[in-house]
N, C-alpha and C positions, 0 to 999 in steps of 0.2 A: 769514422767520426768519434767513436768511443776512444779509440787510442790517441787521436789527436787531442781530445778533451783531457785525457788523463795525463798526457805529456806536457800540457800547457802549464807554464810556471804559475799563472794566476790561479789554476786549480789547486796546486799544491799549497799556495799562500792561503787561499780560503780554507782548505782542509786543515792547515796548521791553526789558523785563528779559530775555527770551530772547535778543534780538539782542545786547545788551551782553555777556551771558554767552558767547555764541559768539564774538564779537569778542575777548574777553579770553583765552579758553582755546585757540583754534585753534592758536596758534604755541607753546604750551607744550610742553617747557620752553624758556624764552627762551635761544636761543644764536644766536651769529653763525655760522651753519652754512654760509655760502657766501661767495664773494669779494665779491659786490656789496654784501651787508649789512655785511661787515667794512670795506669801503672807505668806505661812507657813514658808519658809526659812527666811523672814524678821523678824518674831517674835523673834527667837533666836538670830538673828544678833543684833537686837535692845536691847535685854536683855544684852548681853555682852558689846556692845559699849556704850550704854546709860543708862543701869541699870534699865530699865523699866520691872521688873520681873512679874508683875501681869497683866497689861494692855499695849497693844502695838498698835501703829499705822500701817496703811497699808504703803507699800513702796512708794506710790505716796503721802503720807501725807495728803490725802483727807478723810480718814475714819479710822475705828478701826479694828484691828484684832479680828474675831468674834469667835474663838474658845478659850476655857479655856487654861491655859498656861502649862499643863503638858508635852505636846510633845516638847514645846520649851524649857522647863527646861532640859529635857533629852539631846537635841541636844547641848545646851549650856555647859552641863557637859562634853559631849564628846569632844567638842572643846577644852576646858580647858586641856584635856589630849592629844589630837592628834594634836592640832593647824591646823587642816584642815577643812575648812567649807564643802567641798564635803563629807568628811568622817562623820562629825558631823550631816549633814543633812539625809544621806542615811543609815548609819550603823544601827540605831535603827530599821528601817523598815526591814532590811535585817536579823538582829538578831531575830526579832519577827517572821518572816517567818520560819527561821530555827527552832525556839523553837516549833512552831506549828507542823511542820513536824516531829520532833523528838518525840513530845508528842503523836502524832497520831500513829506512829509505836509502841512506848513502850506500850501504853494502849491497842491498838487493839491486839498486840501480847500477852499480859498478859491475856486478856480476851478470845481471839479466836484463838491464835496461829500465828506463824511467817508468814503464808501465808496471813492472813487477815491484819497483820501489814504492810507487804510489798504493798498490794493493796491500803490500806489507805494512806500510804506514797506517792505512786506514783500518786494517784488520786489528792492529794493536790498539789504536786510539779510540775506535767506535764499537766497543763491545760493553757488556755490563760490568765487567770486573775492573778494567783499567781506570776509568773515571772514578770509580768507588775508592780505589787504593791510592789515587794520586795525591790526596790531600789527608788521608787517614793517618792518625798519630800511632803509627806501627812501624815496625821494621821490615814489613813484606816487601815493599818497592825497592829499598836499597838492596836488600838480598836478591830480589829478582834482577836487578842491574848486574850485580856481581856475577850471578850464574849465567846470565845472557852474554856478558863479555868473555867469560871463560869458554862457553860454547862457541862463541864467534871465533875466538882464537884457535880453538880446535878445528872448526870448520874451514877457516882460511888455510890451515896447514894441509888438510886433506884435499881441498879444492885446487890448491896451487901445487901440491906435491913437493913442497919444500921441507927439508929436515928441520927439526927443532934446534934452535941456537940458544946459547947462553942467555941472551937478551929475552928470548921467549920464555925460558924457564923462570927468569927473574920476575917477568910479568905474571906468570902463573902463580908463583910464590906470593906475590903481593896481592893479587885477587883472591886466592885461597885464604890468606891471612885475614883479609877484610871480611870474607863471608864467615870465617871461624869467629871473629870478634863481633859480628852482627847477631848470629844466631847458633853458633857452634857447630858441631860436626854433622848436623842434618844436611849441610851442603853436600856432603858425601852421597847422601841417599838420592840427590837430584842428579849428580854427575856420573858416579862410578857405574851404575847399571848400564848406561848407554855406551860408555867407553868400553866396558868389558864386552858387551854384545858386539860392538864394531870390531874390536880386535880378534874376537873368535870368528866372525863372519868373514873377515878379509885377511886372515893370517897367512893364506897361501897364494894371495894374488899380487904381493909386492906393493900394495898401496901404501901411502904414507901412514905412519902409525899415529893413532890419536893419543897415545900415552907419552907425556913429556918427561918421564923419568920419576924416580922415587923421591928425590930430595925436596921438591917444592911441596909435596903432600906431607911429607913427614916434618919438614921444618915448620910449616904452618900449623900442624897438629901440635907440635912441641910448644909454640907460643901459646896456644890455647890451653894446654895443659899446665903451663906456668900459672896462669890466671886461676885454673880450676884447683890446683894443689894449694896455692896460697889461700884461697878462700876455705878450702877444706881444713887447713891448720889453723887459721886465725879468726874466721867468721862463724859465730854460733849458728847452728842449724843449716849451715851451707850444704853439708852432704845430704841431708834429708830433703831440703826444699829445692835445691838446684841440681845436684848430680843424680839423684834418684827420680824425683818427680819431673824435672824438666828434661834431662837429656837422656838417661837410660830408659825412661818411659816411652820416648818416641821411637825407640828401636825394639820395644817389647812386643 
């Protein structure tokens, strides 16, 4: 009975509706109630109002926005369509959360059946963290989507035993670049340890490699370094506030 219930399409529809309701109402009323949210919101606002598309100040004008600008670009693009800052700041995270849930269900169902898909879908949607992050004005959920898609691509290669193709490497490059432009090289800390452990553990078994090659990693890092070097050269206090306090401190 349990399996039939979870395999029923109406069950999935009900779970989806409930998850979307939770995602939408968890942070109501929508307010920029902490400094991190206000700082993230200010980046896109300054892009639109003052045209500072690559480097932004903080809202108190005493420092610099310490994250790369991709999340701000997305919010600015949404604002040009919706003309609502609440929607522009919160819709990207909500869509990213919905995409993760949908991908979990589809991939788990394809690999292990609808029961596994429903369990994976519910595990992501009905916990304390996902609804909280789904409409928070932060870059955490977009980064989570990027990391999830990279892990999914690696997992599919291992599961199917297929070799890495040029198309796969281009996809890895695009996802790694997006991660770099959302929060910088911290994405390496989420991905490389697992890849290294897998490569070491299965090096003699002939299993498909989890490593896609060097160029997607180095090319995406190069794009990020262009942004860093330009800020270092031309933006006052960029080295102190961004390079040292934001990025190097995370690996210290």
